[in-house]
C-alpha positions as CSV (number, residue, x, y, z in Angstrom):
1,M,-22.0,41.1,-30.3
2,G,-22.4,44.7,-29.3
3,K,-24.9,46.9,-30.9
4,L,-24.1,48.3,-34.4
5,S,-24.1,52.1,-34.6
6,S,-26.0,53.9,-37.3
7,D,-22.5,55.2,-38.4
8,D,-21.5,51.4,-39.0
9,V,-24.5,51.0,-41.2
10,K,-23.9,54.3,-43.1
11,H,-20.3,53.1,-43.6
12,V,-21.3,49.7,-45.0
13,A,-23.9,51.6,-47.2
14,Q,-21.3,53.9,-48.5
15,L,-18.9,51.0,-49.4
16,A,-21.7,49.4,-51.4
17,K,-22.4,52.8,-53.0
18,L,-26.0,53.0,-51.4
19,S,-27.8,56.0,-50.2
20,L,-30.1,55.2,-47.3
21,T,-32.7,57.3,-45.5
22,G,-32.7,57.6,-41.9
23,Q,-35.6,55.0,-41.7
24,E,-33.7,52.6,-43.8
25,V,-30.6,53.0,-41.7
26,K,-32.5,52.0,-38.6
27,K,-34.2,49.0,-40.4
28,F,-30.8,47.7,-41.7
29,Q,-29.2,48.3,-38.4
30,K,-31.6,45.9,-36.8
31,Q,-31.2,43.3,-39.6
32,L,-27.4,43.5,-39.7
33,E,-27.3,43.0,-35.9
34,K,-29.4,39.8,-36.3
35,V,-27.2,38.5,-39.0
36,I,-24.1,39.1,-37.0
37,D,-25.5,37.6,-33.8
38,Y,-26.5,34.5,-36.0
39,I,-23.1,34.2,-37.5
40,S,-21.4,34.7,-34.2
41,E,-23.1,31.5,-33.0
42,L,-20.8,29.6,-35.4
43,N,-18.1,30.2,-32.9
44,E,-19.8,28.0,-30.3
45,I,-19.7,24.9,-32.5
46,D,-17.3,22.2,-31.6
47,I,-15.4,21.5,-34.7
48,K,-12.4,19.7,-33.0
49,N,-13.1,16.4,-34.7
50,V,-14.2,17.7,-38.0
51,E,-11.9,17.1,-40.9
52,P,-11.3,20.2,-43.2
53,T,-13.1,19.9,-46.5
54,S,-13.1,21.9,-49.7
55,Q,-15.8,19.9,-51.5
56,M,-18.0,17.0,-50.5
57,T,-18.9,15.1,-53.7
58,G,-15.5,13.5,-54.6
59,L,-16.2,14.5,-58.3
60,T,-13.5,16.2,-60.1
61,N,-15.0,17.7,-63.4
62,V,-18.6,17.0,-64.2
63,Y,-18.5,19.2,-67.4
64,R,-17.8,18.2,-70.9
65,N,-14.6,19.4,-72.6
66,D,-14.9,22.5,-74.6
67,K,-15.2,21.9,-78.3
68,V,-15.4,24.6,-81.0
69,V,-18.1,24.2,-83.5
70,S,-17.1,26.5,-86.4
71,E,-20.5,26.7,-88.0
72,N,-21.9,28.0,-84.6
73,C,-19.2,30.7,-84.3
74,L,-20.0,34.4,-85.2
75,S,-17.2,36.0,-87.2
76,Q,-15.7,39.3,-85.9
77,E,-17.1,41.1,-88.9
78,N,-20.6,39.7,-88.2
79,A,-20.5,40.5,-84.6
80,L,-19.4,44.1,-85.3
81,S,-22.0,44.6,-88.1
82,G,-24.7,45.9,-85.8
83,T,-22.8,48.7,-84.2
84,S,-21.4,52.0,-85.4
85,K,-19.1,52.3,-82.4
86,K,-16.2,50.2,-83.3
87,H,-12.4,50.7,-83.6
88,N,-9.7,48.4,-84.9
89,G,-12.1,45.4,-84.7
90,Y,-13.3,46.0,-81.2
91,F,-16.6,47.3,-79.7
92,V,-16.2,50.9,-78.3
93,V,-18.0,51.2,-74.9
94,E,-18.2,54.0,-72.3
95,A,-15.4,53.9,-69.7
96,L,-16.6,51.9,-66.6
97,L,-13.8,53.0,-64.3
98,T,-11.8,56.2,-63.9
99,E,-8.2,56.3,-62.8
100,R,-9.4,56.4,-59.1
101,G,-11.4,53.3,-59.7
102,D,-14.7,54.9,-59.4
103,A,-17.6,54.5,-61.9
């Protein structure tokens, strides 16, 4: 794999909404290069005779079926009793996303 540029690292950081110092960019540049080199080694593995698998155990569902236990349920009135910010039976919270999808 070719060397990652500092611009590549800055781009990845921007996508993750991280601000990095110059020193951090250099540090992560080296780390990301190692990760990419390691992952690229997977291309060298001979998998011609390997059957595709999506899971290994053969188990289908190891969980119990859902069961509503009414005495353990919190009523809507009870749930909303601790907040002053409610509207039509719902909690009112700050918007997490704008129309552009940014926080």
